[in-house]
C-alpha positions as CSV (number, residue, x, y, z in Angstrom):
1,M,0.0,0.0,0.0
2,T,1.4,3.4,-1.0
3,K,1.5,6.5,1.2
4,K,-1.2,8.0,-1.0
5,E,-3.5,5.0,-0.3
6,E,-2.8,5.0,3.4
7,N,-3.6,8.7,3.9
8,K,-7.1,9.6,2.7
9,E,-6.6,13.3,3.3
10,H,-6.8,15.1,-0.1
11,K,-3.6,16.9,-1.2
12,S,-3.1,19.3,-4.1
13,G,-0.6,21.8,-5.4
14,Y,1.5,23.1,-8.3
15,V,4.8,21.5,-9.3
16,A,7.2,23.3,-11.7
17,I,9.6,21.3,-13.7
18,V,12.7,23.4,-14.5
19,G,16.1,22.6,-16.0
20,K,18.4,23.2,-19.0
21,P,17.1,22.6,-22.5
22,N,16.7,19.0,-23.5
23,A,17.0,17.6,-19.9
24,G,13.8,15.6,-20.4
25,K,11.2,17.9,-18.7
26,S,8.5,17.3,-21.3
27,T,9.2,13.6,-21.5
28,L,8.8,13.4,-17.7
29,M,5.5,15.2,-17.6
30,N,4.2,13.0,-20.4
31,Q,5.3,9.9,-18.6
32,I,3.6,10.9,-15.4
33,L,0.3,11.9,-17.1
34,G,0.4,8.8,-19.4
35,S,-0.5,11.1,-22.3
36,K,1.3,13.3,-24.7
37,I,0.7,16.8,-23.4
38,S,4.1,18.4,-24.2
39,I,5.8,18.0,-27.6
40,T,9.2,16.3,-27.5
41,T,12.0,16.3,-30.0
42,P,15.8,15.5,-29.9
43,K,16.5,19.2,-30.5
44,P,16.9,21.7,-27.5
45,Q,14.4,24.5,-26.8
46,T,11.5,22.7,-28.3
47,T,9.2,23.8,-25.4
48,R,8.4,27.6,-25.6
49,H,5.2,27.8,-23.5
50,Q,4.4,26.9,-19.9
51,I,2.5,23.7,-20.5
52,I,0.1,22.7,-17.7
53,G,-0.6,19.0,-17.1
54,I,-3.0,17.8,-14.5
55,H,-2.4,14.5,-12.6
56,S,-5.4,13.4,-10.5
57,E,-6.0,10.5,-8.2
58,E,-8.7,9.8,-5.6
59,N,-7.0,11.9,-2.9
60,L,-4.5,13.8,-4.9
61,Q,-4.2,16.4,-7.6
62,I,-0.9,17.8,-8.9
63,I,-0.8,20.6,-11.5
64,F,2.6,20.2,-13.3
65,L,4.1,23.2,-15.0
66,D,6.4,22.1,-17.9
67,T,8.7,25.1,-18.6
68,P,11.1,26.1,-21.4
69,G,14.7,25.2,-20.7
70,I,16.7,27.7,-18.6
71,I,18.7,29.9,-21.1
72,H,20.2,33.4,-21.3
73,P,17.6,35.1,-23.6
74,R,19.0,36.7,-26.8
75,Y,15.8,38.0,-28.4
76,E,12.2,38.9,-27.5
77,L,10.8,35.4,-28.0
78,Q,13.4,33.9,-25.7
79,K,12.7,36.7,-23.1
80,A,9.0,35.6,-23.2
81,M,10.1,32.0,-22.8
82,M,12.1,32.8,-19.7
83,S,9.1,34.8,-18.3
84,F,7.2,31.4,-18.3
85,V,10.1,29.9,-16.2
86,D,9.9,32.8,-13.8
87,R,6.2,32.6,-13.5
88,A,6.2,28.8,-12.8
89,R,8.9,29.3,-10.2
90,S,6.8,31.8,-8.3
91,D,3.5,29.9,-8.8
92,A,4.8,26.5,-7.8
93,D,4.5,24.9,-4.4
94,I,7.4,22.5,-5.3
95,V,10.1,22.8,-7.8
96,L,11.7,19.8,-9.6
97,F,15.2,20.7,-10.9
98,L,15.8,18.2,-13.6
99,V,19.3,17.5,-14.7
100,E,20.8,15.0,-17.1
101,A,23.0,12.3,-15.6
102,G,26.6,13.1,-16.3
103,E,26.0,16.8,-17.0
104,N,28.7,19.0,-15.5
105,R,27.8,22.4,-16.9
106,M,25.1,23.8,-14.7
107,P,23.7,27.4,-14.9
108,D,25.1,29.1,-11.8
109,Y,22.4,31.8,-11.9
110,A,19.8,29.0,-11.3
111,F,21.3,28.3,-7.9
112,D,21.2,32.0,-7.0
113,V,17.5,32.0,-7.7
114,F,16.9,28.8,-5.7
115,K,18.5,30.5,-2.7
116,T,15.8,33.2,-2.8
117,M,12.9,30.7,-2.8
118,N,11.2,29.5,0.3
119,K,9.8,26.2,-1.1
120,P,11.0,22.6,-1.5
121,I,13.4,22.1,-4.5
122,V,13.9,18.4,-5.4
123,L,17.0,17.4,-7.5
124,V,15.8,14.9,-10.2
125,V,18.6,13.1,-12.0
126,N,17.3,11.9,-15.4
127,K,18.6,9.5,-18.0
128,M,20.1,7.3,-15.2
129,D,20.4,4.4,-17.7
130,T,23.0,6.3,-19.7
131,S,25.6,6.8,-16.9
132,S,27.3,4.9,-14.0
133,R,26.0,5.3,-10.5
134,E,29.5,6.6,-9.5
135,Q,29.2,9.4,-12.0
136,E,25.7,10.3,-10.8
137,K,26.9,10.3,-7.1
138,E,29.7,12.7,-7.9
139,M,27.4,15.0,-9.8
140,V,24.8,15.0,-7.0
141,E,27.5,15.8,-4.4
142,S,28.8,18.7,-6.5
143,L,25.3,20.1,-7.0
144,N,24.5,19.9,-3.3
145,E,27.5,22.0,-2.6
146,S,25.9,24.8,-4.8
147,Y,22.5,24.3,-3.2
148,R,21.2,22.0,-0.5
149,F,18.2,20.3,-2.2
150,A,15.2,19.0,-0.2
151,D,15.6,15.5,-1.7
152,T,17.3,13.7,-4.6
153,V,15.7,11.1,-6.8
154,Y,17.1,9.1,-9.8
155,I,14.8,8.5,-12.7
156,S,14.5,7.6,-16.4
157,A,11.7,9.9,-17.8
158,L,11.7,7.7,-20.9
159,T,11.0,4.4,-19.3
160,G,9.4,5.5,-16.1
161,E,12.0,4.0,-13.8
162,G,12.2,5.9,-10.5
163,V,9.0,7.9,-11.3
164,P,6.9,6.2,-8.5
165,E,9.6,7.3,-6.0
166,L,9.5,10.8,-7.3
167,M,5.7,10.9,-7.0
168,N,6.0,9.8,-3.3
169,I,8.5,12.6,-2.7
170,I,6.1,15.1,-4.3
171,Y,3.2,13.8,-2.2
172,D,5.2,14.1,1.0
173,N,5.9,17.8,0.3
174,L,2.4,18.8,-0.8
175,K,-0.1,20.4,1.7
176,P,-3.7,19.3,2.2
177,G,-6.0,21.0,-0.2
178,P,-9.0,20.5,-2.6
179,P,-8.7,19.7,-6.3
180,Y,-8.3,22.8,-8.5
181,Y,-9.7,21.2,-11.7
182,P,-12.2,18.5,-12.5
183,K,-10.5,15.1,-12.0
184,E,-11.0,14.1,-15.6
185,M,-9.0,17.1,-17.0
186,L,-5.5,16.6,-18.3
187,S,-4.7,20.2,-19.2
188,E,-6.4,23.6,-19.3
189,Q,-5.2,24.6,-22.7
190,P,-7.7,24.4,-25.6
191,V,-7.4,21.9,-28.4
192,R,-6.2,24.5,-30.9
193,F,-3.2,25.2,-28.7
194,F,-2.2,21.5,-28.9
195,V,-2.8,21.5,-32.7
196,A,-0.3,24.4,-33.1
197,E,2.2,22.6,-30.9
198,L,1.9,19.3,-32.9
199,I,2.5,21.2,-36.1
200,R,5.5,22.9,-34.5
201,E,6.8,19.5,-33.3
202,Q,6.9,18.3,-36.9
203,L,8.8,21.5,-37.9
204,F,11.5,20.4,-35.5
205,M,11.4,16.8,-36.8
206,Q,11.5,17.7,-40.5
207,F,13.7,20.8,-40.8
208,E,17.3,21.5,-39.8
209,Q,19.3,24.5,-38.6
210,E,17.4,27.7,-37.9
211,I,14.0,26.9,-39.5
212,P,12.2,25.4,-36.4
213,Y,13.6,28.2,-34.1
214,S,12.6,30.9,-36.5
215,S,9.0,29.6,-37.0
216,T,5.8,29.6,-35.0
217,V,2.3,28.3,-35.8
218,D,-0.9,30.3,-35.7
219,V,-4.2,28.3,-35.9
220,I,-6.5,30.7,-37.7
221,Q,-9.6,28.5,-37.7
222,Y,-10.7,25.3,-36.0
223,D,-14.2,24.0,-36.9
224,E,-15.5,20.8,-35.3
225,R,-17.7,19.1,-37.9
226,E,-19.6,15.8,-37.8
227,D,-17.5,14.0,-40.4
228,L,-14.1,15.7,-39.7
229,D,-12.5,18.7,-38.1
230,Y,-11.4,21.5,-40.4
231,I,-8.2,23.4,-39.4
232,N,-6.7,26.4,-41.1
233,A,-3.2,27.1,-39.8
234,E,-0.3,29.3,-40.8
235,V,3.4,28.6,-40.2
236,I,5.0,32.0,-39.5
237,V,8.7,32.5,-40.5
238,N,11.2,35.3,-40.2
239,R,12.3,35.7,-43.8
240,N,11.3,35.0,-47.4
241,S,14.2,32.6,-47.9
242,Q,12.8,30.4,-45.0
243,K,9.4,30.4,-46.7
244,G,11.0,28.8,-49.8
245,I,12.6,26.1,-47.7
246,L,9.4,25.3,-45.9
247,I,7.4,25.0,-49.2
248,G,10.2,23.1,-50.9
249,K,10.5,22.2,-54.6
250,G,7.1,21.8,-56.1
251,G,5.5,22.1,-52.7
252,K,7.0,18.8,-51.6
253,A,8.2,19.9,-48.1
254,I,4.9,21.6,-47.1
255,K,3.0,18.6,-48.3
256,E,5.1,16.3,-46.1
257,L,4.8,18.7,-43.1
258,G,1.0,18.7,-43.6
259,K,0.8,15.0,-43.9
260,K,2.8,14.3,-40.7
261,S,1.1,17.1,-38.8
262,R,-2.4,15.8,-39.8
263,Q,-1.5,12.3,-38.6
264,A,-0.3,13.6,-35.2
265,I,-3.4,15.8,-34.8
266,Q,-5.8,12.9,-35.7
267,D,-4.1,10.7,-33.1
268,F,-4.6,13.5,-30.5
269,V,-8.2,14.4,-31.2
270,G,-9.3,10.9,-32.1
271,K,-11.0,11.7,-35.4
272,K,-10.2,12.7,-39.0
273,V,-9.1,16.2,-39.7
274,F,-8.6,18.3,-42.8
275,L,-5.5,20.5,-42.4
276,D,-5.2,23.6,-44.6
277,L,-1.6,24.7,-44.0
278,H,0.1,27.9,-45.3
279,V,3.4,29.7,-44.8
280,K,3.5,33.4,-44.1
281,V,6.4,35.8,-43.6
282,R,6.4,38.2,-40.7
283,D,9.8,39.9,-40.9
284,K,11.8,39.5,-37.7
285,W,8.8,38.5,-35.7
286,R,10.9,37.0,-32.9
287,E,12.4,40.4,-32.1
288,N,9.0,42.2,-32.2
289,P,7.4,42.4,-28.7
290,N,3.9,42.9,-30.2
291,M,4.2,40.0,-32.6
292,V,5.6,37.7,-29.9
293,R,2.7,38.6,-27.7
294,N,0.1,38.2,-30.5
295,F,1.4,34.7,-31.2
296,G,0.6,33.7,-27.6
297,Y,4.0,34.1,-25.9
298,R,2.8,36.2,-23.0
């Protein structure tokens, strides 16, 4: 019998997942929820928004905040991304600091911020299957010299190993409280938000270099119909040259992007969709505060 089963008092709270880009934050949240809420790709800085995932049990509700990776922002879009990290840090009751096993280059400014926070911060060592326990121990000792964490847990976000132990640690550190959302909810974002994210995921999977980082997706129209859902979406890029790459010779690239995106969206919504996909140029949109805000990065 687990601690959650022994104690019938309902607990709830917000848990922020923070860490460097590509540490496995989105993979961990998807693993816990048992559903793909956050997009994941092998490329860093895939997550741009604060993604909210809701885990509910009979006497427990945890609202997970999946955040963009901690970076030094260079342009307006990245500043907006870091504002999500700051907001999650202030909103959370517990912070999970996710690090990749064997990683030895940690952002010092993260520890300075941790020292100003009066809340439990748990060190979560991910990808434990890719390093030796001796390496992990040395890294944990070094990190605890920079900041004394409330607890340490070793996991594999990909396989789920160690995740039950992590959930017990979270439960121990949560306070009694009612559920904030209906128990059947997995996230508070609307379907069109996830549609845009799934298209953006395919941009990362299909294109190299600067294209995924210079692009965003704007869902112009989403109509739920009896036979299928109709979606009109625009891929926004920085420059005309990027538009040519996205469309490809004879429209081959945009057709492939549409095909893969449509498949991912159909899997998510559980029905057929018609995806009308276009490419639009918004010159230097990432540097423009108004455009960044209009595209949902607030």
